[in-house]
Structure formats: structure tokens, C-alpha cells
N, C-alpha and C positions, 0 to 999 in steps of 0.2 A: 829568390837568386836567379831569377828568370825576369822580373821586372826590371823596365828601362824608364828612362828619364832622369834628369836632374833637379839641382835647386829645390831638393826635395820633392819634388812632386814625381812618386815614380808614378809606375800603372805598369799594367797588364795586358804583354802583346795581343794583338786581336789572333794570332794563331790559337793560343793557350784556350781563350775563351769559346772559338770555334771547334777546338777538341774534346772541349769538357761535356761529359754527358750528364743530364739532368732527369730525373727520375721522375715521370710521374704517372699518380695513379691509373689505375681502368676507371672506367666512364662510371660504372658503377660506383666506385668509392668514389669518384669526385662530386658525382648526385648526392651522396650521402653528406657529405663534406658542405656542399651547398644548403642542403636543407638545415643542418647544425647552424650555419652560419645565418640564414633567415628567420630562425627559430630565435636564438640569440639577438638578432636584430628586431624582431619583435618584442621581447622581452624589455629591450634597451628602449622603444619606442613608448613603453606603456608604464617605466619608470620616469623616461623623461615626462611625459604627463603627470604622475602624481607629484613629481618635484615640481614643475609647473607651476600644478594647483596650491602644493602647499607655498610657494614664496608667492601668489598672490594673496593666499588668505594673510600670510604673516604680513604682509603689507596692509592689507585692509585694517588688520587688529592693531598693528603700530597707530595706523591714521586713526584709528579710533579712539584709542587709549591717550594719543596726544591731544587728540579734542574734547576728551572728556577731561583730562589734567586741567587745560586752560579755560575752559567753558566754568569749573568748579574755582579757578583762581580767581 
């Protein structure tokens, strides 16, 4: 009801955002959150390496199979 604008482009008035309180966790919790995120990124990095390696191996095997198929023909 407090949004402004026309032509279907409503926007939130600046005063509403300025008065809006955003809760922020304390430093200890922020550090724990960062540690969790970093550990997840570490897992993601290892998974990415595994996927890259598997894709490389799959491509190598595909080429080997194709080569062997056409050499036998």
C-alpha cells in the first residue's frame, strides 16, 4: 500500500528502507557462519576436481573406444 510508481513499476519508498531494521548476528556467530561456508567451498572444490577428472577419463575412454572400433573395421 505504501509503494509508489506507475506503469506497473512499483517501488519501495526510500524512507521505508531507511527505517527497516535488519538483524545482524554477533561476531561469534558470523565467524561460525563463515567457517561453515568455507568448509562447504572446500567440499565443492574437491567435488569439482573429481568431476573434472571423471570427465577427462570419460573423454579418454570414448576416444579409445572409437579408435579401437575404427581400427578393427
